[in-house]
C-alpha positions in Angstrom: -3.7 -18.1 19.3 -3.7 -17.0 15.7 -3.8 -19.4 12.7 -0.3 -18.5 11.8 1.2 -19.5 15.2 -1.0 -22.5 15.9 0.7 -24.7 13.2 3.8 -26.6 13.7 6.6 -24.6 12.2 8.5 -25.7 9.1 12.0 -24.8 7.9 12.2 -21.5 6.1 14.3 -23.0 3.3 11.3 -25.1 2.3 9.2 -22.0 1.7 8.6 -20.9 -1.9 9.1 -17.1 -2.1 8.0 -15.3 -5.2 8.7 -11.7 -6.2 6.4 -9.4 -8.1 6.3 -5.7 -8.9 2.8 -4.3 -8.3 1.2 -1.4 -10.1 3.8 -1.7 -12.8 3.6 0.0 -16.2 4.0 -2.9 -18.6 7.4 -4.4 -18.0 8.7 -1.3 -16.2 8.4 0.1 -12.7 6.1 -1.0 -9.9 6.7 -1.7 -6.3 8.4 -5.0 -5.5 6.8 -7.3 -3.0 7.6 -10.7 -1.7 4.8 -13.3 -2.0 4.4 -16.6 -0.2 1.3 -18.3 -1.5 1.4 -21.1 1.1 2.7 -19.9 4.5 1.5 -23.1 6.3 3.7 -23.7 9.3 5.5 -20.4 9.4 5.4 -18.4 12.7 5.8 -14.7 13.1 9.5 -14.9 13.7 10.1 -16.9 10.6 7.9 -14.5 8.5 9.8 -11.5 9.8 13.1 -13.2 8.9 11.9 -13.9 5.4 10.7 -10.3 4.9 14.1 -9.1 6.1 15.8 -11.5 3.7 13.7 -10.4 0.8 14.3 -6.8 1.6 11.3 -5.3 -0.1 9.0 -2.8 1.7 6.6 -5.7 2.3 6.3 -9.4 1.9 2.8 -11.0 2.0 2.1 -14.4 3.5 -1.0 -16.3 2.4 -2.5 -19.2 4.4 -4.8 -22.0 3.1 -8.5 -21.3 3.2 -9.5 -22.9 6.4 -11.0 -19.8 8.0 -14.3 -20.1 6.3 -14.7 -18.2 3.0 -11.6 -16.1 3.6 -7.9 -16.8 3.5 -5.7 -15.3 6.2 -2.9 -13.0 5.0 -0.2 -11.3 6.9 2.2 -8.6 5.9 5.8 -7.9 7.1 8.2 -5.1 6.3 11.9 -5.8 6.9 11.4 -4.4 10.4 7.8 -5.2 11.6 4.4 -6.6 10.8 1.9 -4.2 9.2 -1.9 -4.4 9.3 -2.4 -4.0 5.6 -0.4 -3.5 2.4 -2.1 -2.7 -0.8 0.8 -3.4 -3.3 1.6 -6.7 -1.7 -2.1 -7.6 -1.9 -2.2 -6.8 -5.6 1.0 -8.8 -6.1 -0.4 -11.8 -4.2 -3.7 -11.8 -6.1 -1.9 -11.7 -9.5 0.5 -14.5 -8.4 -2.5 -16.5 -7.2 -4.5 -15.9 -10.4 -1.5 -16.9 -12.6 -1.2 -20.2 -10.7 -4.8 -21.0 -10.1 -6.9 -18.9 -12.5 -8.6 -15.5 -12.2 -11.5 -14.9 -9.9 -12.3 -13.5 -6.5 -9.8 -13.8 -3.6 -11.3 -13.0 -0.2 -8.7 -12.1 2.4 -8.8 -11.8 6.2 -6.1 -9.2 6.9 -5.2 -7.9 10.3 -7.0 -4.7 9.4 -10.2 -6.5 8.4 -11.7 -8.2 5.4 -10.4 -7.3 2.0 -11.6 -8.7 -1.3 -9.6 -8.8 -4.5 -11.0 -9.5 -8.0 -8.7 -10.6 -10.8 -9.3 -10.8 -14.5 -7.3 -11.4 -17.6 -6.6 -8.5 -19.9 -4.4 -7.7 -22.9 -1.8 -6.4 -20.4 -1.9 -9.4 -18.2 -3.8 -10.0 -15.0 -5.5 -6.9 -13.5 -6.3 -7.0 -9.8 -8.8 -4.8 -8.0 -8.9 -4.7 -4.2 -11.7 -3.3 -2.1 -10.4 -1.8 1.1 -11.9 -2.1 4.6 -14.3 0.7 5.5 -12.5 4.1 5.5 -12.2 7.1 7.8 -10.8 10.6 7.5 -10.1 13.0 10.3 -8.3 16.3 11.0 -4.6 16.6 11.4 -3.6 18.5 14.5 -1.9 21.8 13.7 1.0 21.1 16.2 1.6 17.7 14.6 1.4 19.2 11.1 4.1 21.7 12.0 6.3 18.9 13.3 5.6 16.9 10.1 6.5 19.8 7.8 9.7 20.3 9.8 10.8 16.7 9.3 10.0 17.0 5.6 11.9 20.3 5.4 8.9 21.9 3.8 7.1 25.1 4.6 3.4 25.7 5.3 3.3 27.9 2.1 4.2 24.8 0.1 0.8 23.3 0.8 -2.1 23.5 -1.6 -4.9 25.5 0.2 -7.6 23.6 -1.7 -6.4 20.2 -0.4 -6.2 20.6 3.3 -4.1 18.1 5.4 -6.0 15.2 6.8 -5.4 11.7 8.3 -6.9 9.1 6.0 -7.4 5.4 6.8 -8.3 2.4 4.6 -6.7 -0.1 6.9 -3.7 2.0 8.1 -3.3 5.7 9.0 -1.8 7.9 6.3 -1.4 11.7 6.7 -2.1 13.3 3.4 -0.3 16.5 2.4 -0.9 18.2 -1.0 1.7 20.6 -2.4 1.3 23.4 -4.9 3.8 22.3 -7.5 5.3 19.2 -9.1 8.8 20.7 -8.4 8.0 20.8 -4.7 7.0 17.2 -4.7 10.1 16.2 -6.6 12.3 18.0 -4.0 12.0 15.5 -1.1 15.0 15.1 1.2 13.4 14.5 4.5 14.9 13.8 8.0 14.7 10.0 8.1 15.3 9.5 11.9 12.9 12.3 12.9 10.1 11.3 10.6 10.5 7.6 11.6 10.2 8.7 15.3 7.1 10.8 14.6 5.4 8.1 12.6 6.2 5.5 15.2 4.7 7.7 17.9 1.5 8.3 16.0 1.1 4.9 14.4 1.3 6.2 10.8 2.3 3.7 8.0 3.3 6.1 5.2 3.0 9.8 4.6 1.0 10.4 1.4 2.4 13.4 -0.4 0.6 14.5 -3.5 0.4 17.1 -6.3 -2.8 17.5 -8.3 -2.2 17.6 -12.1 -5.9 17.8 -12.8 -9.1 16.6 -11.0 -8.6 13.0 -12.1 -4.8 12.8 -12.0 -2.4 13.0 -9.0 1.3 12.4 -8.5 2.3 10.9 -5.2 5.3 10.1 -3.0 5.2 7.9 0.1 8.0 8.0 2.7 7.9 4.7 4.7 10.6 5.0 7.4 8.7 2.8 9.9 9.4 -0.1 7.6 13.0 0.8 7.1 12.3 2.1 3.6 13.0 5.6 2.5 10.2 5.6 -0.1 7.6 3.4 -1.7 7.3 3.5 -5.5 3.6 2.5 -5.3 1.4 2.3 -2.2 -2.0 0.7 -2.6 -3.1 1.2 1.0 -2.3 4.9 0.8 -4.1 5.2 -2.6 -7.2 3.7 -1.0 -7.0 6.1 1.9 -6.4 8.9 -0.6 -9.7 8.0 -2.3 -11.5 8.4 1.0 -9.7 11.7 1.5 -11.0 13.0 -1.9 -14.5 11.8 -1.1 -14.3 13.6 2.3 -13.3 16.9 0.7 -15.9 16.5 -2.0 -13.2 16.4 -4.7 -14.1 13.1 -6.4 -14.4 13.7 -10.1 -17.7 12.9 -11.9 -16.3 9.6 -13.1 -15.4 8.8 -9.4 -12.1 7.5 -10.7 -8.6 9.0 -10.3 -5.2 7.9 -11.5 -2.3 8.1 -9.0 1.2 8.2 -10.6 3.9 7.3 -8.2 7.5 6.2 -8.3 8.5 8.5 -11.1 11.1 10.4 -9.0 12.6 7.1 -8.0 13.0 5.8 -11.6 10.2 3.2 -11.0 7.1 4.6 -12.5 3.9 3.1 -11.2 0.2 3.6 -11.9 -2.7 3.1 -9.4 -6.3 3.5 -10.5 -8.6 4.5 -7.6 -12.4 4.1 -7.7 -14.0 6.3 -5.1 -17.2 4.7 -3.8 -20.0 6.9 -2.4 -20.0 5.6 1.2 -17.2 5.1 3.7 -18.6 1.7 4.6 -18.1 0.5 1.0 -14.4 0.8 1.1 -12.4 2.2 -1.8 -11.3 0.1 -4.9 -7.7 0.2 -6.1 -6.7 -1.5 -9.4 -3.4 -2.4 -11.0 -1.3 -5.0 -12.6 1.8 -6.9 -11.3 4.7 -8.3 -13.2 6.9 -11.2 -12.0 10.4 -10.5 -11.1 12.9 -13.3 -10.4 10.5 -16.0 -9.5 12.2 -17.2 -6.3 14.5 -15.6 -3.7 
């Protein structure tokens, strides 16, 4: 029995639910996440109901630190629980730091242990998560053809220097790179077909990128398994993308890249990815989070 289900349940209306936009640019953009800093007494059904009520791509539920040095955290989209969510982790860490002070927050996620460091800066609290160990593998050609069909893209749209892969930093994310910013901007995919494909293969988002220069990428992330057309900022995918670049030998000399996301949605976001040298070290992703209306 998990920690979350072993407690006596409490009424949902007694739960404080915060809202933050992670990876925001100042007071603009970012990806909204629900944050529950004390999920004591909530069971999975209640957490799912809260996530559906909040309506964001994910809501994070943090439990008190009674599992040793780590606090349990769980993530729910409006439709289902997910193993790891980067932007909700950043939002949770910033909310926690604003209430209790900056420092290290060690989390036990369903995908494995994740640490988040927070520090004060002139732009507010900056949070840096370190992902679970990463992996990268080939994307089957038959699956790639099906994926391109659901996106309504052609094989010729893909950048030959950035070959398709499946990257994982807690969740599986297929990575496709295109040859132009215009191709990335033109995204009108088949939602039901992509949702079915991703459900069959256990993918969380599809990470679509265009390379502006070796240290700057633009990204879009369809998320139909969560009932969301697109994420404006996806920390888990950014961590997986860092592993992808390392696997292809494309990490810049600084080992840092900036991922710009959400621009085509009118919600510009910025994720800074630090590419560690070994897969067992995880990948670090940094960003800020701004509070939205403080309670749902």
